[in-house]
C-alpha positions in Angstrom: -11.1 -6.2 -4.4 -9.2 -8.8 -6.4 -11.6 -11.4 -5.1 -14.8 -9.7 -6.1 -13.2 -9.7 -9.4 -12.6 -13.2 -10.0 -16.1 -14.2 -8.6 -17.5 -12.0 -11.2 -15.2 -13.5 -13.6 -13.3 -10.4 -14.6 -10.5 -12.3 -15.0 -8.2 -10.3 -17.2 -9.2 -7.3 -15.1 -7.9 -8.9 -11.8 -4.4 -9.8 -13.8 -4.0 -6.4 -14.5 -4.7 -5.3 -11.1 -2.3 -8.0 -9.8 0.5 -6.6 -12.6 0.2 -3.3 -11.5 0.5 -3.8 -8.0 3.7 -6.0 -8.4 5.1 -3.1 -10.9 4.3 -0.3 -8.2 5.5 -2.7 -5.3 8.6 -3.2 -7.2 9.4 0.6 -8.0 8.3 1.9 -4.4 11.1 -0.9 -2.6 13.6 0.7 -5.2 13.2 3.6 -4.1 13.1 2.5 -0.5 16.7 0.4 -1.1 18.0 3.4 -3.0 17.4 6.0 -0.2 18.2 3.6 2.7 20.7 1.1 1.6 24.0 2.6 0.3 26.2 1.1 -2.6 29.0 -0.8 -0.9 32.0 1.6 -1.4 30.1 4.5 -1.3 30.9 7.2 1.7 27.3 8.2 3.3 26.7 12.0 2.9 27.5 14.8 5.5 24.2 15.6 7.2 23.4 19.2 6.3 24.4 22.0 8.5 21.0 23.5 9.8 21.4 27.7 11.5 19.3 28.4 14.1 16.7 30.3 12.7 16.1 27.6 10.0 15.6 25.2 12.9 13.2 27.4 15.1 11.0 27.8 11.5 10.9 24.3 11.2 10.2 23.2 14.8 7.4 25.9 14.9 6.0 24.4 11.5 6.0 21.2 12.7 4.1 22.0 16.0 1.9 24.0 14.0 1.2 20.9 11.6 0.8 18.5 14.6 -1.6 20.8 16.4 -3.9 21.3 14.1 -3.9 17.8 12.7 -4.6 16.6 15.7 -7.2 19.3 16.8 -8.6 20.5 13.3 -11.7 22.3 14.7 -9.5 25.0 15.6 -8.6 25.9 12.1 -12.6 25.2 10.8 -14.1 26.9 13.5 -11.8 30.2 12.8 -12.3 29.7 9.1 -16.3 29.1 9.5 -16.2 32.5 11.6 -15.0 34.9 9.3 -17.4 33.7 6.7 -15.0 31.7 4.1 -16.1 28.4 4.7 
């Protein structure tokens, strides 16, 4: 995209796009560093305790999400069959 802008003579737009990309990269890398690299001297947080009912619900919804993501026709055929879609 930036190459097309430069080839078309739109140097200002290309510079703005690159500046935006650099700012976005800095922002997202800052989030990743904060999440995965603790500050020196900081004790790591204890993982939350999850009860069996919560674990069962999370497992079932995770399996359903994966299954419907891999086989979406199951849900789309159901919606078409009842006249919503």
